[in-house]
Phi, psi and omega in degrees: 000141179255129176259145179240134181228133174283131180227100181282081181266274178258005177205134182299342181263010181297141177229152168236159180230140178212155174234190179291341182246335188231154170225121180261109188262349181055226178271358181292327178210121175235111182308139178071011175232139177285135180291135179286117179239017181270353181292150186299331183265007183269140175246112186300321180293316179294322179298317179298318177296320180294319178298317178300317179295317179300313181297323176295317179291331183286343182303126180068021176235157174276126181271128178243092180278169177295324183233149175089193185279149171283133182225166174238129178246000000 
């Protein structure tokens, strides 16, 4: 089963998808890169909360970001 979570990181419409083994973070979380929060529709406090939630969900899952390598944390 795939779960979908809204993550207002650099865009209020950002979504992530996860299963028991994988988390597809798209542009919401890219390991080793700072999330872009300078866009006009971005809320830095909400972005920080979303990143924290993503990292909690990513535990023991393979992270599949929009850019870069797939990793496991």
